[in-house]
C-alpha positions as CSV (number, residue, x, y, z in Angstrom):
1,M,-34.8,-31.4,12.7
2,K,-31.1,-31.2,14.2
3,R,-30.3,-28.3,15.6
4,R,-27.3,-27.4,13.7
5,S,-29.6,-27.8,10.7
6,F,-32.1,-25.4,12.3
7,I,-29.7,-23.1,12.6
8,K,-27.8,-22.9,9.4
9,K,-31.5,-23.0,7.1
10,S,-32.5,-20.2,9.2
11,A,-29.4,-18.2,8.3
12,A,-29.4,-19.3,4.9
13,A,-32.9,-17.8,4.5
14,G,-31.6,-14.4,5.9
15,A,-33.8,-14.8,9.1
16,A,-32.7,-12.0,11.6
17,F,-33.2,-13.1,15.2
18,S,-32.0,-13.7,18.8
19,I,-31.5,-16.2,21.0
20,V,-33.3,-15.1,24.4
21,P,-34.0,-17.1,27.5
22,S,-36.5,-20.0,27.0
23,F,-38.5,-18.8,30.1
24,V,-39.1,-15.6,28.6
25,L,-40.6,-17.2,25.4
26,G,-42.4,-19.8,27.7
27,G,-41.8,-22.8,25.6
28,T,-39.2,-25.7,25.6
29,H,-35.7,-25.0,25.8
30,I,-33.8,-24.8,22.6
31,A,-29.8,-24.6,22.6
32,P,-28.5,-21.6,20.6
33,S,-25.2,-23.5,19.8
34,D,-24.0,-26.9,19.4
35,T,-24.5,-27.3,23.2
36,L,-26.5,-29.8,25.2
37,Y,-27.8,-28.3,28.4
38,I,-28.0,-31.2,31.5
39,A,-29.2,-31.6,34.7
40,A,-27.3,-33.9,36.4
41,I,-28.9,-36.1,39.5
42,G,-26.7,-38.6,41.8
43,V,-23.6,-36.9,41.0
44,G,-21.2,-38.5,43.6
45,G,-19.5,-41.9,43.0
46,R,-20.4,-43.0,39.7
47,G,-22.3,-40.0,38.6
48,S,-18.9,-38.1,38.7
49,G,-17.3,-40.1,36.0
50,V,-20.5,-39.8,33.7
51,I,-20.3,-36.1,34.3
52,N,-16.5,-35.7,33.5
53,E,-16.7,-37.9,30.6
54,M,-19.7,-35.8,29.2
55,N,-17.9,-32.6,29.9
56,Q,-14.8,-34.0,27.7
57,T,-16.7,-33.5,24.6
58,G,-16.8,-29.9,25.2
59,K,-20.3,-29.8,24.1
60,V,-22.3,-29.7,27.6
61,K,-23.3,-27.6,30.4
62,F,-24.7,-28.8,33.6
63,V,-27.4,-26.5,34.4
64,A,-28.2,-28.2,37.8
65,L,-26.5,-30.6,40.0
66,C,-28.1,-32.8,42.4
67,D,-27.3,-35.2,45.1
68,V,-29.1,-36.1,48.5
69,D,-25.5,-36.3,49.9
70,A,-23.8,-33.4,50.0
71,K,-20.6,-35.1,51.5
72,R,-20.6,-37.7,48.4
73,A,-21.0,-34.9,45.9
74,A,-18.7,-32.1,47.3
75,N,-16.1,-32.7,44.7
76,T,-18.7,-32.6,41.8
77,F,-20.3,-29.4,42.7
78,A,-16.9,-27.9,43.4
79,A,-15.7,-28.8,39.9
80,Y,-19.1,-27.2,38.6
81,P,-19.4,-23.9,40.5
82,K,-21.6,-22.4,37.8
83,A,-24.5,-25.0,38.4
84,K,-27.0,-24.6,40.6
85,Q,-27.1,-27.1,43.5
86,Y,-30.1,-29.1,44.9
87,K,-30.7,-32.2,47.0
88,D,-34.3,-32.8,45.8
89,F,-34.8,-33.8,42.0
90,R,-38.2,-32.8,42.0
91,K,-37.1,-29.1,42.9
92,V,-34.4,-29.7,39.6
93,Y,-37.7,-30.5,37.6
94,D,-40.4,-27.3,38.9
95,A,-37.1,-24.8,38.2
96,H,-34.8,-26.0,35.0
97,L,-37.3,-27.9,32.9
98,K,-37.5,-25.3,30.3
99,D,-33.7,-24.6,30.7
100,I,-32.7,-28.1,29.9
101,D,-32.3,-30.8,27.1
102,A,-31.5,-33.6,28.9
103,V,-31.3,-35.7,32.4
104,M,-28.5,-37.8,33.7
105,V,-29.3,-40.3,36.3
106,A,-26.4,-42.1,38.2
107,T,-28.5,-42.9,41.3
108,P,-28.6,-46.0,43.3
109,D,-30.8,-48.5,41.3
110,H,-34.3,-48.2,43.2
111,T,-34.4,-44.6,42.1
112,H,-33.7,-45.1,38.5
113,A,-37.1,-44.7,37.0
114,T,-38.9,-42.8,40.0
115,I,-36.6,-39.9,38.9
116,A,-35.6,-40.4,35.1
117,L,-39.6,-40.6,33.9
118,P,-40.8,-37.2,35.0
119,F,-38.2,-35.9,32.4
120,M,-38.5,-38.4,29.7
121,R,-42.6,-37.7,29.8
122,A,-41.5,-33.9,29.1
123,K,-39.6,-35.2,26.1
124,K,-36.0,-34.6,27.6
125,H,-33.4,-36.9,26.2
126,A,-32.1,-39.6,29.0
127,Y,-28.6,-41.1,30.0
128,V,-29.3,-43.7,32.9
129,E,-27.0,-45.8,34.5
130,K,-26.9,-49.6,34.3
131,P,-29.0,-51.7,35.3
132,L,-31.5,-49.2,33.7
133,T,-34.0,-49.8,36.2
134,H,-34.7,-51.7,39.6
135,N,-37.5,-54.2,38.9
136,I,-38.4,-55.6,35.2
137,Y,-42.0,-53.2,35.0
138,E,-39.6,-50.4,35.3
139,A,-37.6,-51.3,32.4
140,R,-40.5,-52.1,30.1
141,L,-42.1,-48.4,31.2
142,M,-38.8,-46.8,30.4
143,T,-38.5,-48.4,27.2
144,Q,-41.8,-47.6,26.2
145,V,-41.8,-43.8,27.5
146,A,-38.8,-43.6,25.4
147,A,-40.1,-44.7,22.1
148,E,-43.7,-42.6,22.7
149,N,-41.5,-39.6,23.4
150,K,-39.1,-39.9,20.7
151,I,-36.1,-39.1,22.8
152,V,-32.6,-39.9,22.8
153,T,-31.8,-42.4,25.5
154,Q,-28.9,-44.2,26.6
155,M,-28.0,-46.8,29.5
156,G,-24.4,-46.5,31.2
157,N,-23.0,-49.7,29.8
158,Q,-19.7,-48.7,28.5
159,G,-19.1,-51.8,26.7
160,S,-21.6,-51.2,24.0
161,S,-19.4,-48.3,22.7
162,G,-16.5,-50.4,22.6
163,E,-14.3,-52.1,19.8
164,G,-14.2,-55.5,21.7
165,I,-18.0,-56.1,21.5
166,R,-17.8,-55.1,17.5
167,Q,-15.1,-57.7,17.0
168,A,-17.0,-60.6,18.7
169,Q,-19.9,-59.5,16.8
170,E,-18.0,-60.1,13.6
171,W,-16.2,-63.0,14.5
172,I,-19.3,-64.8,15.3
173,D,-21.4,-63.7,12.5
174,A,-18.5,-65.1,10.4
175,G,-19.3,-68.3,11.8
176,V,-15.8,-68.5,13.5
177,I,-16.8,-70.8,16.5
178,G,-19.7,-72.1,14.5
179,T,-23.4,-72.6,16.3
180,I,-23.4,-71.0,20.0
181,E,-25.0,-74.0,22.4
182,R,-23.9,-72.4,25.4
183,V,-22.1,-69.3,27.0
184,D,-21.0,-69.0,30.9
185,C,-20.8,-65.8,32.3
186,W,-19.0,-64.8,35.9
187,T,-18.1,-61.8,38.0
188,N,-15.9,-61.0,40.9
189,R,-18.8,-59.2,42.6
190,P,-20.0,-58.8,45.1
191,V,-16.9,-56.5,46.2
192,W,-19.4,-55.3,48.8
193,P,-20.7,-57.3,52.0
194,Q,-23.9,-59.0,51.2
195,G,-26.2,-61.5,52.6
196,F,-26.9,-59.3,55.7
197,K,-29.8,-60.6,58.1
198,H,-33.1,-57.9,58.6
199,I,-31.3,-54.6,60.0
200,T,-33.6,-53.3,62.5
201,E,-31.6,-51.2,64.4
202,G,-31.1,-47.4,63.6
203,E,-28.1,-45.2,63.7
204,P,-27.8,-41.2,63.8
205,I,-28.4,-39.8,60.2
206,P,-25.4,-38.2,58.9
207,E,-25.8,-34.0,58.5
208,T,-25.1,-34.1,55.2
209,L,-27.7,-37.0,54.0
210,V,-31.4,-36.5,53.3
211,W,-32.4,-40.2,54.5
212,D,-35.7,-39.7,53.4
213,L,-35.0,-38.4,49.6
214,W,-32.4,-41.5,49.3
215,L,-35.1,-44.1,50.3
216,G,-37.4,-42.5,47.5
217,P,-39.6,-45.3,46.7
218,A,-38.5,-48.0,49.3
219,K,-40.7,-48.2,52.5
220,M,-39.1,-45.9,55.3
221,R,-36.8,-47.5,58.0
222,P,-34.2,-46.1,60.4
223,Y,-30.9,-45.2,58.9
224,N,-28.1,-47.6,59.3
225,A,-24.4,-47.5,57.9
226,N,-24.7,-50.9,56.6
227,Y,-26.6,-49.3,54.0
228,L,-24.2,-46.6,52.6
229,P,-22.2,-46.1,50.5
230,F,-22.5,-48.7,47.8
231,K,-23.5,-51.8,50.1
232,W,-27.7,-50.7,49.5
233,R,-26.6,-52.8,46.1
234,G,-26.9,-56.2,48.4
235,F,-30.6,-55.2,49.8
236,W,-33.6,-56.2,47.5
237,D,-35.4,-53.1,48.0
238,F,-32.5,-50.5,47.3
239,G,-29.9,-52.7,44.8
240,T,-30.2,-55.9,42.3
241,G,-27.3,-57.9,43.6
242,A,-23.9,-59.1,41.9
243,M,-26.3,-60.2,38.6
244,G,-27.8,-56.6,38.6
245,D,-24.8,-54.5,39.2
246,M,-22.6,-56.4,36.6
247,G,-25.1,-58.5,34.2
248,C,-25.5,-55.4,31.9
249,H,-21.7,-55.1,31.2
250,I,-21.0,-59.0,31.3
251,M,-24.1,-60.5,29.7
252,E,-24.2,-57.4,27.1
253,T,-21.8,-59.2,25.1
254,P,-24.0,-62.6,24.7
255,F,-27.1,-60.8,24.2
256,K,-25.7,-58.7,21.6
257,T,-23.6,-60.4,19.3
258,L,-26.3,-63.7,19.7
259,G,-29.4,-61.8,19.2
260,L,-30.8,-62.5,22.7
261,K,-34.7,-61.3,23.7
262,F,-36.5,-62.4,26.8
263,P,-35.4,-65.8,28.4
264,Y,-38.1,-68.1,28.6
265,E,-37.4,-70.0,31.7
266,A,-34.6,-69.1,34.9
267,E,-33.9,-71.0,37.6
268,A,-30.8,-70.1,40.5
269,S,-29.1,-71.9,43.1
270,C,-27.7,-69.9,45.8
271,T,-25.7,-69.7,49.1
272,T,-27.4,-71.1,52.7
273,V,-26.7,-68.4,55.0
274,W,-26.6,-69.5,58.5
275,S,-26.0,-67.7,61.8
276,G,-25.8,-69.0,65.5
277,D,-25.9,-73.0,65.8
278,F,-27.2,-74.3,62.7
279,V,-29.9,-72.0,62.6
280,E,-31.2,-70.5,59.3
281,A,-31.4,-66.4,59.8
282,D,-34.0,-64.6,58.0
283,F,-31.9,-63.1,54.8
284,S,-35.5,-62.0,52.9
285,E,-34.2,-58.7,52.4
286,A,-30.8,-59.5,51.1
287,C,-28.9,-60.8,48.0
288,P,-27.4,-64.3,49.0
289,P,-23.7,-63.8,48.7
290,S,-23.5,-66.2,46.1
291,S,-25.6,-67.6,43.0
292,I,-25.7,-69.7,40.0
293,V,-28.4,-69.0,37.4
294,R,-29.4,-70.8,34.2
295,L,-31.1,-68.6,31.6
296,Q,-32.9,-70.2,28.9
297,F,-33.4,-68.5,25.3
298,D,-34.7,-69.5,22.1
299,T,-32.8,-67.6,19.3
300,E,-33.1,-67.2,15.6
301,K,-29.6,-67.8,14.4
302,H,-28.7,-70.5,17.2
303,G,-31.7,-72.1,18.5
304,D,-32.2,-73.1,22.0
305,L,-29.0,-72.2,24.4
306,S,-28.6,-71.6,27.9
307,L,-26.8,-68.5,29.3
308,N,-25.4,-69.2,32.8
309,W,-24.4,-66.6,35.7
310,Y,-21.6,-67.2,38.3
311,D,-21.1,-65.0,41.1
312,G,-19.8,-64.6,44.3
313,G,-16.5,-66.3,44.1
314,I,-18.1,-69.3,42.2
315,M,-16.3,-69.9,38.6
316,P,-17.6,-72.0,35.5
317,D,-15.9,-74.6,34.4
318,L,-12.9,-74.2,32.8
319,P,-12.1,-75.4,29.4
320,P,-9.8,-77.8,28.9
321,E,-8.3,-75.8,26.1
322,L,-7.0,-73.1,28.8
323,G,-3.3,-73.4,29.0
324,D,-1.3,-74.1,32.1
325,G,-2.3,-71.0,34.7
326,E,-4.4,-69.3,32.0
327,V,-7.4,-67.6,33.0
328,P,-10.6,-66.8,31.1
329,G,-12.0,-63.4,31.1
330,D,-10.3,-60.7,33.2
331,N,-10.0,-60.8,36.8
332,G,-13.3,-58.9,37.4
333,G,-15.2,-61.6,35.3
334,G,-16.1,-62.3,31.6
335,S,-17.9,-64.9,29.0
336,I,-16.9,-68.3,27.6
337,F,-19.0,-69.1,24.2
338,Y,-19.1,-72.8,23.4
339,G,-19.7,-73.4,19.6
340,T,-19.9,-76.2,17.5
341,K,-16.3,-75.0,15.8
342,G,-14.8,-73.7,18.9
343,I,-14.5,-71.7,22.1
344,M,-14.5,-67.9,22.2
345,V,-13.9,-65.8,25.3
346,T,-14.3,-62.1,26.2
347,D,-13.6,-59.8,29.1
348,T,-15.7,-58.0,31.6
349,Y,-16.2,-54.4,29.9
350,S,-13.9,-54.2,26.7
351,A,-14.9,-57.8,25.7
352,N,-11.5,-58.2,24.3
353,P,-12.5,-61.6,22.4
354,R,-10.1,-64.4,21.9
355,L,-9.9,-68.0,20.6
356,L,-9.2,-71.2,22.7
357,P,-6.8,-72.7,22.7
358,A,-4.4,-69.6,22.7
359,E,-2.5,-71.4,19.6
360,R,-5.5,-70.8,17.9
361,M,-4.8,-66.6,17.7
362,A,-1.5,-67.2,16.2
363,N,-2.9,-68.3,13.0
364,F,-6.1,-66.5,13.0
365,T,-7.0,-64.1,10.3
366,P,-9.9,-62.1,11.8
367,P,-12.8,-61.2,9.6
368,T,-12.7,-57.9,7.5
369,P,-14.4,-55.3,10.0
370,S,-17.8,-54.6,8.7
371,L,-19.5,-52.7,11.7
372,P,-18.9,-49.1,12.4
373,R,-16.6,-48.1,15.2
374,V,-17.1,-45.5,17.8
375,K,-15.2,-42.7,17.5
376,T,-16.0,-40.9,21.0
377,S,-16.8,-42.1,24.5
378,H,-19.7,-44.1,25.3
379,A,-21.2,-40.6,27.3
380,G,-20.1,-38.5,24.2
381,V,-21.9,-40.9,21.9
382,F,-25.2,-39.8,23.9
383,V,-23.9,-36.2,23.7
384,D,-23.9,-36.3,19.7
385,A,-27.0,-38.0,19.1
386,C,-28.7,-35.4,21.4
387,L,-27.0,-32.6,19.5
388,N,-27.0,-33.8,15.9
389,G,-29.6,-36.8,15.8
390,G,-28.4,-40.7,14.9
391,E,-28.5,-43.5,17.4
392,T,-26.4,-44.1,20.4
393,T,-25.0,-47.6,21.4
394,S,-27.0,-48.4,24.4
395,P,-30.7,-47.0,23.7
396,F,-33.2,-47.9,25.8
397,S,-34.9,-50.0,23.0
398,Y,-32.1,-52.2,23.4
399,G,-30.5,-51.5,27.1
400,G,-34.7,-52.1,28.4
401,P,-34.7,-55.6,26.9
402,L,-31.4,-56.7,28.4
403,T,-32.1,-55.2,31.6
404,E,-35.0,-57.4,31.5
405,A,-33.1,-60.5,30.8
406,V,-30.6,-59.6,33.5
407,L,-33.6,-58.9,36.3
408,M,-35.2,-62.3,35.1
409,G,-32.2,-63.9,36.9
410,N,-33.3,-62.0,40.1
411,L,-36.7,-63.5,39.7
412,A,-34.7,-66.9,39.7
413,I,-32.7,-65.8,43.0
414,K,-35.6,-64.9,45.0
415,A,-37.7,-67.9,43.9
416,Y,-34.5,-69.8,45.6
417,Q,-34.8,-68.0,48.7
418,Y,-38.3,-68.2,49.0
419,K,-39.4,-70.3,52.0
420,T,-42.3,-72.5,50.8
421,L,-45.6,-71.8,53.2
422,K,-45.8,-73.8,56.5
423,E,-49.2,-74.4,58.5
424,G,-49.9,-71.4,60.2
425,K,-47.5,-69.1,57.7
426,K,-49.4,-66.7,55.3
427,V,-48.2,-65.7,52.1
428,G,-44.9,-63.7,51.8
429,D,-43.5,-65.2,54.7
430,W,-40.1,-66.5,55.1
431,A,-40.5,-69.9,57.1
432,P,-36.8,-71.1,58.0
433,Y,-35.9,-74.9,57.6
434,N,-38.4,-75.1,54.3
435,Y,-35.8,-75.6,52.0
436,P,-37.2,-74.1,48.6
437,G,-35.3,-76.3,46.1
438,R,-34.6,-75.3,42.6
439,R,-37.8,-73.8,41.5
440,T,-37.6,-73.0,37.4
441,I,-39.5,-69.9,36.8
442,K,-41.2,-70.0,33.3
443,W,-41.6,-66.6,31.5
444,D,-43.7,-65.1,28.9
445,G,-41.6,-62.1,28.1
446,E,-44.4,-60.4,25.5
447,N,-46.9,-60.3,28.2
448,M,-44.0,-59.8,31.2
449,K,-45.5,-62.5,33.4
450,V,-44.6,-65.7,35.1
451,T,-46.6,-68.2,34.0
452,N,-46.2,-71.2,36.5
453,W,-46.1,-69.8,39.7
454,D,-48.2,-66.8,40.2
455,F,-46.3,-65.5,43.2
456,A,-43.4,-64.8,41.6
457,N,-45.3,-61.9,39.8
458,N,-45.1,-60.0,43.1
459,W,-41.5,-59.6,42.3
460,V,-42.1,-58.6,38.4
461,K,-43.2,-54.8,39.9
462,R,-42.5,-53.1,43.5
463,D,-44.2,-51.6,45.9
464,Y,-44.2,-47.7,46.0
465,R,-44.0,-45.6,48.7
466,E,-46.7,-42.8,48.9
467,G,-45.7,-39.7,46.6
468,W,-43.1,-41.7,44.8
469,E,-45.5,-43.9,42.4
470,I,-44.4,-43.9,38.7
């Protein structure tokens, strides 16, 4: 029953009751009003933006704020002084499980599932930043747990709540550009150093950082400033590279509008990195500086189509319909939809669809809006759904498969980086001078398995440090 309905029905029945703290009753916390009680984990950086967006609804109270880096979290801690402060999310779980309705997770990619799943299994609603998880197995698991526990969920890909993606959906559904045959997506990421060789040297750990907690499920290693802040995105143990960072934004428009599901095939071509005099370094732990990825989908409405991804300064072919000096997408990236009746381009976050050539827009009458529009923010959609019921715009039932499709691209990238075994090498070795070629990954999405190269299944799930298993 919706919380508001519960209160109104109880009052109408003449029930006299008073709200007492949940720990007195020994039960799950039930908010006494239209207020959502939240524990936020990862409150510096992107997390601070999500917290502020939730707070702007006027319907939330932050019970606990948690971050392993006191310096990064300082401003958020100061802005919400009544919230209890923590470094370890497990202490938040132990102390506040009965006091909260929801959890917000905006930590680095490799800890999303580790942190969110215990709360989700306890039937707490969950808002988790994109990409939903660090690997495909985690995305599938979080999708299943959300469904089993019937909780409200939202992935932090804000464009899914925007006007633009709904316009793009209406245009495609109306057949404005016909049947879609190909989509090219690109991003200006990475905007952090990417392509580092293996880091072996340690540095003093900052006093404000709990390094062991930051590592979480990743194997122990010395602290190094090349990991933090933000630069962790370029290391496979922590991040998901340029594609993982931006795919859930840019690929979302074609994923939703074209009804994409699991790609059945993926392949990649990546930058070769050299150090010294033509000696290829060991970059097995780092994402490449740039990559091109092809994902192949079989769709119900558009048949077989390819989605091509470009990052690291590599751009797709520019349509000849572009005017002189005209750029598709925006400065951060975008998508080009090639249809049998024309071309549509969209932007990174807002979609903002346009037809090519630009002159076509002058006489274009868009289809009558048919999809419901979001009247609040992306975080506001989550808050409202938790309090009043209803759907979010990127529930894990949608965000999970989207994340899986994005991370399939990373399987292809890793396959390209992987060096074929030479004599004397063991499985998992990265052998210099053995060019891998473009290895095509065949994917059985339903069974979550690579079917043509079993070794690649090692990347579907990670190894978890003892004590951090999910």
